[in-house]
PAPA-192786 format. One record per residue (C-alpha): chain; x, y, z negated; residue number from 1. Coordinates in Angstrom, 3 decimals. Layout:
chain, px, py, pz, n
A, X, Y, Z, NUM;
...
//
This chain:
chain, px, py, pz, n
A, 0.011, -0.147, 0.043, 1;
A, 1.510, 3.237, 0.886, 2;
A, 2.196, 5.706, -1.777, 3;
A, 0.182, 8.722, -2.174, 4;
A, 2.484, 12.103, -2.308, 5;
A, 2.396, 14.022, -5.357, 6;
A, 0.738, 17.290, -5.772, 7;
A, 4.552, 19.069, -6.258, 8;
A, 5.312, 17.157, -3.338, 9;
A, 2.779, 18.702, -1.072, 10;
A, 3.279, 22.160, -2.395, 11;
A, 7.187, 22.206, -1.813, 12;
A, 6.192, 21.277, 1.925, 13;
A, 3.696, 23.682, 2.391, 14;
A, 5.682, 26.497, 1.068, 15;
A, 8.972, 25.593, 2.593, 16;
A, 6.822, 25.450, 6.061, 17;
A, 5.773, 28.903, 5.583, 18;
A, 9.249, 29.788, 4.709, 19;
A, 8.221, 30.974, 1.199, 20;
A, 9.678, 30.264, -2.192, 21;
A, 8.205, 28.367, -5.336, 22;
A, 5.713, 30.660, -7.300, 23;
A, 5.319, 29.337, -11.042, 24;
A, 1.655, 30.980, -10.844, 25;
A, 0.622, 29.182, -7.824, 26;
A, 2.128, 25.801, -8.859, 27;
A, 0.263, 26.173, -12.284, 28;
A, -3.109, 27.138, -10.337, 29;
A, -2.545, 24.192, -8.088, 30;
A, -2.392, 21.812, -11.046, 31;
A, -5.443, 23.213, -12.508, 32;
A, -7.530, 22.599, -9.600, 33;
A, -6.298, 18.967, -9.284, 34;
A, -7.131, 18.710, -13.215, 35;
A, -10.365, 20.136, -13.027, 36;
A, -11.532, 17.519, -10.315, 37;
A, -10.237, 14.767, -12.781, 38;
A, -11.918, 16.333, -15.705, 39;
A, -15.117, 17.620, -14.198, 40;
A, -14.429, 20.573, -15.858, 41;
A, -15.302, 23.879, -13.819, 42;
A, -12.438, 26.278, -13.440, 43;
A, -12.195, 29.921, -13.170, 44;
A, -8.715, 31.308, -11.770, 45;
A, -7.705, 34.737, -11.675, 46;
A, -4.591, 35.031, -9.285, 47;
A, -3.463, 38.304, -8.841, 48;
A, -1.618, 39.778, -5.559, 49;
A, 1.173, 38.017, -4.375, 50;
A, 0.150, 34.651, -6.203, 51;
A, -0.952, 32.920, -3.074, 52;
A, -3.997, 31.496, -4.149, 53;
A, -5.135, 30.245, -0.792, 54;
A, -2.311, 27.711, -0.915, 55;
A, -3.145, 27.334, -4.515, 56;
A, -6.262, 25.779, -3.893, 57;
A, -5.869, 24.292, -0.333, 58;
A, -3.204, 21.792, -0.953, 59;
A, -4.881, 19.935, -3.849, 60;
A, -8.109, 20.415, -2.363, 61;
A, -6.779, 18.373, 0.740, 62;
A, -5.167, 15.892, -1.713, 63;
A, -8.340, 15.284, -3.423, 64;
A, -10.104, 14.831, -0.133, 65;
A, -7.322, 12.589, 0.947, 66;
A, -7.747, 10.537, -2.107, 67;
A, -11.491, 10.458, -2.357, 68;
A, -12.266, 10.108, 1.319, 69;
A, -14.989, 12.980, 1.119, 70;
A, -15.001, 16.440, 2.280, 71;
A, -14.020, 19.545, 0.275, 72;
A, -16.187, 22.725, 0.707, 73;
A, -14.543, 26.174, 0.582, 74;
A, -16.500, 29.207, 0.452, 75;
A, -15.395, 32.649, 1.226, 76;
A, -16.947, 35.869, 0.784, 77;
A, -17.626, 36.772, 4.643, 78;
A, -17.074, 35.269, 7.957, 79;
A, -13.980, 37.412, 8.597, 80;
A, -12.288, 35.671, 5.346, 81;
A, -13.657, 32.348, 6.466, 82;
A, -11.978, 32.612, 9.823, 83;
A, -8.702, 33.670, 8.124, 84;
A, -8.463, 30.545, 6.128, 85;
A, -9.148, 28.437, 9.136, 86;
A, -6.876, 30.656, 11.502, 87;
A, -3.891, 31.435, 9.096, 88;
A, -4.011, 29.241, 5.819, 89;
A, -5.123, 25.948, 7.220, 90;
A, -1.752, 26.063, 9.439, 91;
A, -0.212, 23.949, 6.471, 92;
A, -1.927, 21.339, 7.585, 93;
A, 1.196, 20.159, 9.947, 94;
A, 3.516, 20.807, 7.085, 95;
A, 1.220, 18.105, 5.150, 96;
A, 0.688, 15.110, 7.903, 97;
A, 4.194, 13.543, 7.419, 98;
A, 3.322, 12.903, 3.731, 99;
A, -0.293, 12.308, 3.646, 100;
A, 0.454, 9.926, 6.943, 101;
A, -2.236, 11.768, 9.121, 102;
A, -2.832, 15.438, 9.620, 103;
A, -5.481, 16.876, 7.432, 104;
A, -8.602, 17.979, 9.042, 105;
A, -10.855, 21.093, 8.768, 106;
A, -13.901, 22.489, 10.411, 107;
A, -15.766, 25.969, 10.433, 108;
A, -19.613, 25.800, 9.206, 109;
A, -21.333, 28.768, 10.071, 110;
A, -25.180, 29.634, 9.809, 111;
A, -27.512, 28.854, 13.035, 112;
A, -27.761, 32.580, 14.072, 113;
A, -23.964, 32.428, 14.904, 114;
A, -24.407, 30.003, 17.711, 115;
A, -25.993, 29.969, 21.096, 116;
A, -29.449, 28.251, 21.225, 117;
A, -29.500, 26.073, 24.186, 118;
A, -33.235, 25.718, 24.171, 119;
A, -33.847, 29.631, 24.070, 120;
A, -31.123, 30.051, 26.849, 121;
A, -33.217, 27.586, 29.223, 122;
A, -36.525, 29.796, 28.405, 123;
A, -37.690, 27.669, 25.384, 124;
A, -38.223, 30.859, 23.004, 125;
A, -39.758, 34.249, 23.884, 126;
A, -37.356, 37.173, 24.754, 127;
A, -37.105, 39.670, 21.495, 128;
A, -37.498, 42.621, 24.039, 129;
A, -39.025, 41.243, 27.142, 130;
A, -38.732, 44.183, 29.436, 131;
A, -35.085, 44.160, 29.333, 132;
A, -34.618, 40.537, 30.725, 133;
A, -35.078, 40.795, 34.169, 134;
A, -31.319, 40.219, 34.632, 135;
A, -31.499, 40.089, 38.364, 136;
A, -31.708, 43.731, 38.052, 137;
A, -29.122, 44.964, 35.813, 138;
A, -29.554, 48.629, 36.353, 139;
A, -33.444, 48.389, 35.751, 140;
A, -32.592, 46.468, 32.449, 141;
A, -31.724, 49.267, 29.960, 142;
A, -28.101, 49.933, 31.318, 143;
A, -25.730, 49.050, 28.512, 144;
A, -27.932, 46.332, 26.787, 145;
A, -29.092, 44.898, 29.919, 146;
A, -24.894, 44.527, 31.005, 147;
A, -24.513, 43.009, 27.734, 148;
A, -27.393, 40.441, 27.993, 149;
A, -26.156, 39.203, 31.484, 150;
A, -22.607, 38.908, 30.247, 151;
A, -23.442, 36.788, 27.058, 152;
A, -25.950, 34.888, 29.309, 153;
A, -23.024, 34.190, 31.625, 154;
A, -20.604, 33.081, 28.782, 155;
A, -23.346, 30.979, 26.922, 156;
A, -23.121, 28.679, 30.257, 157;
A, -19.575, 28.275, 30.073, 158;
A, -18.842, 27.807, 26.091, 159;
A, -18.062, 24.775, 24.383, 160;
A, -18.424, 25.782, 21.003, 161;
A, -21.464, 28.328, 21.414, 162;
A, -19.755, 30.197, 18.604, 163;
A, -20.347, 34.021, 18.649, 164;
A, -16.860, 34.838, 17.563, 165;
A, -15.495, 32.999, 20.777, 166;
A, -17.107, 36.083, 22.630, 167;
A, -14.616, 38.889, 23.278, 168;
A, -15.315, 41.608, 23.370, 169;
A, -18.289, 41.045, 21.386, 170;
A, -21.942, 42.450, 21.952, 171;
A, -24.545, 43.937, 20.171, 172;
A, -26.888, 42.258, 17.610, 173;
A, -29.728, 43.013, 19.693, 174;
A, -28.172, 41.655, 22.898, 175;
A, -27.037, 38.545, 20.546, 176;
A, -30.813, 37.916, 19.250, 177;
A, -31.318, 36.945, 22.994, 178;
A, -29.407, 33.662, 22.845, 179;
A, -29.780, 32.789, 19.267, 180;
A, -32.422, 31.642, 16.899, 181;
A, -32.602, 31.712, 13.102, 182;
A, -33.103, 28.669, 10.924, 183;
A, -37.013, 29.144, 10.299, 184;
A, -37.129, 29.490, 14.209, 185;
A, -35.438, 26.427, 15.034, 186;
A, -37.536, 23.667, 16.319, 187;
A, -35.018, 20.982, 14.662, 188;
A, -35.366, 17.421, 15.699, 189;
A, -38.402, 18.479, 17.800, 190;
A, -36.215, 20.421, 20.438, 191;
A, -35.921, 19.049, 23.538, 192;
A, -32.126, 19.986, 23.597, 193;
A, -31.339, 18.654, 19.994, 194;
A, -28.752, 16.109, 21.414, 195;
A, -26.674, 18.883, 22.974, 196;
A, -27.205, 21.715, 20.084, 197;
A, -24.096, 23.557, 19.307, 198;
A, -24.902, 23.631, 15.368, 199;
A, -25.751, 20.057, 15.266, 200;
A, -22.908, 19.093, 16.752, 201;
A, -20.358, 21.323, 14.499, 202;
A, -22.373, 20.106, 11.535, 203;
A, -21.837, 16.493, 12.638, 204;
A, -18.288, 16.806, 13.054, 205;
A, -17.809, 18.465, 9.653, 206;
A, -18.987, 15.373, 7.757, 207;
A, -15.664, 13.840, 9.043, 208;
A, -13.252, 16.562, 8.020, 209;
A, -10.824, 16.977, 4.843, 210;
A, -12.008, 20.567, 4.277, 211;
A, -15.388, 22.223, 5.394, 212;
A, -14.807, 26.045, 5.496, 213;
A, -17.976, 28.223, 4.969, 214;
A, -19.069, 31.480, 3.485, 215;
A, -20.946, 32.467, 0.425, 216;
A, -24.257, 33.212, 2.262, 217;
A, -24.473, 29.936, 3.929, 218;
A, -23.767, 28.135, 0.592, 219;
A, -26.370, 30.218, -1.319, 220;
A, -28.858, 29.299, 1.367, 221;
A, -27.898, 25.641, 1.287, 222;
A, -27.908, 25.545, -2.432, 223;
A, -30.842, 27.625, -3.174, 224;
A, -33.200, 26.771, -0.321, 225;
A, -32.493, 22.887, -0.280, 226;
A, -31.711, 22.913, 3.218, 227;
A, -28.668, 20.555, 2.572, 228;
A, -26.845, 21.616, 5.764, 229;
A, -23.247, 20.762, 3.941, 230;
A, -22.407, 17.091, 3.575, 231;
A, -22.289, 15.755, 0.120, 232;
A, -19.003, 16.758, -1.758, 233;
A, -17.709, 16.703, -5.470, 234;
A, -15.274, 19.757, -5.094, 235;
A, -16.341, 22.934, -4.231, 236;
A, -14.019, 25.925, -4.070, 237;
A, -15.398, 29.287, -3.916, 238;
A, -12.953, 32.015, -3.110, 239;
A, -13.269, 35.664, -4.134, 240;
A, -15.647, 34.279, -6.538, 241;
A, -16.606, 37.931, -8.078, 242;
A, -18.647, 38.141, -5.083, 243;
A, -20.801, 35.035, -5.762, 244;
A, -23.335, 36.556, -7.798, 245;
A, -24.050, 39.574, -5.252, 246;
A, -24.285, 37.289, -2.690, 247;
A, -26.671, 34.882, -4.360, 248;
A, -28.648, 37.852, -5.270, 249;
A, -28.744, 38.959, -1.570, 250;
A, -30.110, 35.503, -0.348, 251;
A, -32.927, 35.305, -2.648, 252;
A, -33.847, 39.384, -2.392, 253;
A, -37.086, 39.575, -0.120, 254;
A, -38.415, 42.571, 1.450, 255;
A, -41.749, 43.687, 3.226, 256;
A, -42.286, 46.302, 5.366, 257;
A, -45.172, 47.421, 7.665, 258;
A, -43.044, 47.309, 10.727, 259;
A, -42.244, 43.543, 9.761, 260;
A, -46.146, 42.838, 9.584, 261;
A, -46.764, 44.299, 13.063, 262;
A, -44.035, 42.182, 14.437, 263;
A, -45.378, 39.152, 13.080, 264;
A, -48.849, 40.012, 14.152, 265;
A, -47.617, 40.534, 17.842, 266;
A, -45.572, 37.412, 18.041, 267;
A, -48.914, 35.434, 16.446, 268;
A, -51.018, 37.610, 19.250, 269;
A, -52.651, 34.217, 20.327, 270;
A, -54.197, 33.676, 17.164, 271;
A, -57.672, 35.280, 16.684, 272;
A, -56.759, 36.969, 13.224, 273;
A, -53.500, 38.233, 14.416, 274;
A, -55.682, 41.755, 14.845, 275;
A, -56.746, 41.392, 11.196, 276;
A, -52.823, 41.045, 9.881, 277;
A, -51.818, 43.923, 12.161, 278;
A, -54.496, 46.225, 10.546, 279;
A, -53.147, 44.740, 6.954, 280;
A, -49.784, 46.539, 7.694, 281;
A, -51.472, 49.983, 7.805, 282;
A, -53.188, 49.682, 4.482, 283;
A, -49.689, 48.697, 2.987, 284;
A, -47.867, 51.556, 5.038, 285;
A, -50.461, 54.210, 3.501, 286;
A, -50.003, 52.780, 0.101, 287;
A, -46.318, 53.019, 0.013, 288;
A, -46.033, 56.279, 1.272, 289;
A, -48.300, 57.896, -1.882, 290;
A, -45.677, 55.653, -4.309, 291;
A, -42.558, 57.254, -5.506, 292;
A, -38.904, 55.837, -4.587, 293;
A, -38.652, 53.788, -7.963, 294;
A, -38.844, 50.651, -9.486, 295;
A, -42.310, 49.346, -10.309, 296;
A, -42.392, 48.088, -13.701, 297;
A, -46.189, 47.054, -13.094, 298;
A, -48.063, 46.708, -9.799, 299;
A, -50.189, 49.775, -9.186, 300;
A, -53.625, 48.404, -8.343, 301;
A, -53.461, 50.143, -5.009, 302;
A, -50.379, 48.097, -3.962, 303;
A, -52.021, 45.097, -5.348, 304;
A, -54.944, 45.073, -3.229, 305;
A, -52.840, 45.991, -0.105, 306;
A, -50.460, 43.080, -0.901, 307;
A, -53.422, 40.959, -1.485, 308;
A, -55.093, 42.094, 2.108, 309;
A, -51.549, 41.431, 3.735, 310;
A, -51.061, 37.882, 1.909, 311;
A, -54.604, 36.706, 2.604, 312;
A, -54.423, 37.968, 6.607, 313;
A, -51.284, 36.203, 6.743, 314;
A, -52.650, 32.898, 5.612, 315;
A, -55.386, 33.258, 8.140, 316;
A, -53.017, 33.456, 10.928, 317;
A, -50.926, 30.699, 9.519, 318;
A, -54.234, 28.306, 9.454, 319;
A, -54.651, 28.987, 13.409, 320;
A, -51.308, 28.684, 14.305, 321;
A, -50.410, 25.196, 12.413, 322;
A, -50.152, 22.570, 15.136, 323;
A, -53.205, 20.224, 15.151, 324;
A, -52.102, 16.395, 14.528, 325;
A, -50.016, 15.244, 17.045, 326;
A, -49.322, 18.240, 18.482, 327;
A, -45.825, 20.036, 18.752, 328;
A, -45.142, 23.570, 18.089, 329;
A, -43.331, 25.116, 21.124, 330;
A, -40.694, 27.839, 20.744, 331;
A, -43.056, 30.812, 20.980, 332;
A, -45.186, 29.202, 18.448, 333;
A, -42.487, 28.372, 16.282, 334;
A, -41.018, 31.974, 16.265, 335;
A, -44.416, 33.186, 15.519, 336;
A, -44.940, 30.675, 12.469, 337;
A, -41.654, 31.734, 11.050, 338;
A, -42.550, 35.791, 11.050, 339;
A, -46.175, 35.184, 9.555, 340;
A, -44.344, 32.632, 7.037, 341;
A, -41.950, 35.239, 5.968, 342;
A, -44.833, 37.671, 5.622, 343;
A, -46.776, 35.416, 3.727, 344;
A, -44.065, 33.976, 1.159, 345;
A, -42.884, 37.611, 0.411, 346;
A, -46.263, 39.391, -0.240, 347;
A, -47.222, 36.096, -2.352, 348;
A, -44.002, 36.468, -4.620, 349;
A, -44.589, 39.989, -5.466, 350;
A, -48.134, 39.382, -6.307, 351;
A, -46.931, 36.681, -8.829, 352;
A, -45.021, 39.331, -10.739, 353;
A, -42.384, 36.783, -11.862, 354;
A, -40.707, 37.328, -15.346, 355;
A, -37.016, 37.844, -13.933, 356;
A, -38.241, 39.716, -10.899, 357;
A, -37.623, 43.395, -10.177, 358;
A, -40.158, 45.065, -7.753, 359;
A, -38.994, 48.605, -6.198, 360;
A, -39.960, 50.855, -3.545, 361;
A, -37.518, 52.870, -0.906, 362;
A, -37.541, 54.782, 1.891, 363;
A, -35.106, 53.699, 4.792, 364;
A, -34.561, 56.406, 7.287, 365;
A, -35.233, 54.162, 10.261, 366;
A, -37.749, 51.584, 8.711, 367;
A, -39.648, 53.850, 6.531, 368;
A, -40.996, 52.471, 3.505, 369;
A, -39.614, 48.981, 2.085, 370;
A, -40.988, 47.117, -0.698, 371;
A, -38.066, 45.216, -2.247, 372;
A, -38.288, 42.248, -4.592, 373;
A, -35.247, 40.594, -6.322, 374;
A, -34.346, 38.688, -9.840, 375;
A, -32.896, 40.336, -12.444, 376;
A, -30.374, 37.608, -12.880, 377;
A, -29.334, 34.646, -11.050, 378;
A, -27.375, 32.873, -13.954, 379;
A, -29.783, 29.862, -14.497, 380;
A, -30.521, 29.473, -10.642, 381;
A, -26.706, 29.604, -10.267, 382;
A, -26.168, 26.653, -13.227, 383;
A, -28.771, 24.839, -11.517, 384;
A, -28.064, 24.777, -8.181, 385;
A, -24.381, 25.511, -7.924, 386;
A, -22.847, 24.078, -10.963, 387;
A, -24.462, 20.799, -11.003, 388;
A, -23.370, 17.650, -9.540, 389;
A, -20.020, 18.635, -8.547, 390;
A, -17.005, 20.445, -9.865, 391;
A, -16.776, 24.266, -9.046, 392;
A, -13.485, 26.305, -8.622, 393;
A, -14.086, 30.065, -8.743, 394;
A, -10.889, 32.012, -7.566, 395;
A, -10.181, 35.554, -7.231, 396;
A, -7.660, 38.665, -7.741, 397;
A, -10.330, 40.011, -10.275, 398;
A, -12.286, 37.817, -12.430, 399;
A, -11.220, 38.422, -15.930, 400;
A, -12.383, 41.326, -18.233, 401;
A, -10.634, 42.471, -20.857, 402;
A, -8.536, 39.426, -21.061, 403;
A, -11.546, 36.948, -20.982, 404;
A, -13.890, 35.346, -18.627, 405;
A, -16.886, 35.441, -20.867, 406;
A, -18.641, 38.487, -18.650, 407;
A, -18.246, 36.638, -15.304, 408;
A, -19.013, 33.268, -16.665, 409;
A, -22.226, 34.491, -18.073, 410;
A, -23.543, 35.868, -15.072, 411;
A, -23.479, 32.266, -13.599, 412;
A, -24.702, 30.406, -15.983, 413;
A, -21.551, 29.045, -17.590, 414;
A, -22.567, 30.403, -21.296, 415;
A, -25.312, 29.656, -23.797, 416;
A, -27.202, 26.714, -24.731, 417;
A, -26.845, 23.661, -22.100, 418;
A, -23.840, 25.340, -19.882, 419;
A, -21.388, 22.990, -18.478, 420;
A, -18.014, 23.464, -19.739, 421;
A, -15.265, 25.648, -17.933, 422;
A, -11.820, 26.400, -18.455, 423;
A, -10.442, 30.126, -17.361, 424;
A, -6.940, 30.449, -16.368, 425;
A, -5.014, 33.648, -15.435, 426;
A, -2.158, 32.679, -12.976, 427;
A, -0.816, 36.054, -13.300, 428;
A, 1.423, 37.771, -10.260, 429;
A, 4.863, 37.230, -9.096, 430;
A, 4.708, 41.491, -8.951, 431;
A, 6.166, 43.631, -11.465, 432;
A, 3.850, 46.532, -11.249, 433;
A, 5.871, 48.845, -13.324, 434;
A, 8.788, 48.353, -11.329, 435;
A, 7.843, 47.857, -7.824, 436;
A, 4.901, 50.455, -7.471, 437;
A, 3.781, 54.287, -8.639, 438;
A, 0.139, 55.542, -9.084, 439;
A, 0.368, 59.392, -7.342, 440;
A, -2.542, 61.609, -7.685, 441;
A, -2.652, 64.557, -5.682, 442;
A, -4.259, 66.803, -8.484, 443;
A, -3.573, 69.995, -6.657, 444;
A, -6.197, 69.434, -3.800, 445;
A, -9.329, 70.878, -4.322, 446;
A, -12.474, 68.358, -4.848, 447;
A, -13.925, 67.199, -1.650, 448;
A, -17.262, 68.381, -0.536, 449;
A, -19.496, 67.850, 2.184, 450;
A, -17.505, 69.115, 4.864, 451;
A, -15.416, 66.026, 5.399, 452;
A, -11.469, 65.832, 5.601, 453;
A, -9.992, 69.588, 5.055, 454;
A, -6.251, 70.995, 6.308, 455;
A, -4.893, 70.364, 2.669, 456;
A, -6.232, 66.895, 2.627, 457;
A, -4.699, 66.055, 5.837, 458;
A, -1.385, 67.758, 5.207, 459;
A, -1.104, 65.556, 2.045, 460;
A, -1.777, 62.525, 4.174, 461;
A, 0.931, 63.343, 6.639, 462;
A, 3.535, 64.122, 4.073, 463;
A, 2.846, 60.558, 2.516, 464;
A, 2.883, 58.909, 5.641, 465;
A, 6.245, 60.849, 6.926, 466;
A, 7.699, 59.627, 3.190, 467;
A, 6.755, 56.421, 3.880, 468;
A, 7.862, 56.037, 7.230, 469;
A, 4.625, 54.810, 8.287, 470;
A, 3.797, 51.447, 6.582, 471;
A, 0.576, 53.003, 5.156, 472;
A, -2.847, 51.910, 4.737, 473;
A, -5.536, 54.411, 4.151, 474;
A, -8.986, 53.753, 2.607, 475;
A, -11.659, 56.014, 3.225, 476;
A, -15.337, 56.492, 1.866, 477;
A, -16.619, 56.197, 5.498, 478;
A, -15.928, 54.863, 9.108, 479;
A, -16.209, 58.335, 10.270, 480;
A, -13.898, 59.823, 7.745, 481;
A, -11.303, 56.921, 8.724, 482;
A, -11.507, 57.811, 12.330, 483;
A, -11.339, 61.587, 11.900, 484;
A, -7.893, 60.938, 9.680, 485;
A, -6.555, 58.503, 12.739, 486;
A, -7.099, 61.183, 15.104, 487;
A, -5.662, 64.038, 12.923, 488;
A, -2.384, 61.838, 12.256, 489;
A, -2.011, 60.906, 16.008, 490;
A, -1.917, 64.541, 16.817, 491;
A, 0.185, 65.445, 13.862, 492;
A, 2.858, 62.798, 14.244, 493;
A, 3.108, 63.300, 18.098, 494;
A, 5.826, 61.677, 19.582, 495;
A, 7.268, 59.690, 16.595, 496;
A, 7.512, 56.007, 16.325, 497;
A, 4.621, 55.714, 13.891, 498;
A, 1.761, 54.321, 15.404, 499;
A, -1.750, 54.972, 14.307, 500;
A, -4.321, 52.083, 14.113, 501;
A, -7.791, 52.447, 13.039, 502;
A, -9.848, 49.257, 12.309, 503;
A, -13.659, 49.292, 12.646, 504;
A, -16.150, 46.731, 13.723, 505;
A, -16.633, 47.978, 16.957, 506;
A, -15.412, 44.695, 18.721, 507;
A, -19.083, 43.638, 17.411, 508;
A, -20.984, 45.961, 20.086, 509;
A, -18.473, 45.067, 22.713, 510;
A, -16.433, 48.393, 22.826, 511;
A, -12.622, 47.956, 22.437, 512;
A, -11.043, 49.105, 19.169, 513;
A, -9.669, 52.388, 18.882, 514;
A, -5.849, 52.403, 19.237, 515;
//
């Protein structure tokens, strides 16, 4: 029987392959992750800047997957970080292959909206904006958006993965909706193209790998809504763990707007009672306009009546849309069902006035009045859905508060009666902040007003950039301020060797990022 390598052996191979040196905090973290698997005790690891936490959890995770023959799930805060783990951090797979006897395998798992829907591409679903999609005449198809749609449809015919991230440059969300569906809209096993589905192929492949990389939102939906999209696993690693509570809260926060009700009614226009549902949107709209933007500690009588009207109207449409025995819903009906179900479920939840739910009214500049409902605490939900049945490792550069993990643990249900055991570890940082960094506050500058960046501020930025010889990362409170500063520095630095770049999300809308 071939001897399995030890964790220190694997760590040395991975670090050496990256051209690095041993870091005590990283080694301590890696061993703690492996110990957590053996004891079944959850682990909270604070790993400061320079610790190398990705390596600190990926190497023991790969070793455990190799030993147990089951995948380990790694969840990051965002899709961007998810890609970083796969594209950069998991390059260590090649270094571990000689010791393990095979190359560790891994796969990305994303939400359904991130993939092309082949059935929609073939006309199996209604277009989101039908007027735009006579793709034979781009000039008549709303200019730029029409061109985006043509390009994304052409790409969809060629792609092997169907993954939106492979479409470069990207397209706007509006265009992408024309070739994708949500989980609620999907026909599932009833889809005539289920065998070729990009999503199902990606998820099937994930069952046979060592490491599955996903994001917090996907994890939360899988756990809280019982979708069971991830394969069974006994180790879950949550990177950027301080973001988890926010992601869970976001997943189970619901909104209701008159526009949302009207869209549902239009999609369900084949139902006789769709007009009644559309009328209920006006009732809610007028009620919300009379309410202040604030938390509603109790539902006012008029709002309760409006919500009941919406709920009951949605229930009537649901009954009409429900397929008869032996009948199968097509794409158009499934989209309508999903939209009406969302209206019904949200209005019904708001009327329940659950003990831990908070209800508030706000005004969105684009959507108008928005009624929101969210839980005050997700601690018990996280305990039940995330921390049961598996070992969980949470890691981040910022988990502890005042030298203790108690505050974070409490928000996740890891404290109090019946809480599962956990261990906290601060792996420290190899950097000596006192010797390697300074904090400089430009106290002489006037306080920033509403007018954006001032000349004195730009003078200060220029002086600091020149003093550093470039090598500067600027963080601004808005994208506009970042662009303004970048343009100003390009003008000021002129023909110097300092190159000014500005990072933005423009790639997603099909435009090239600024230089």
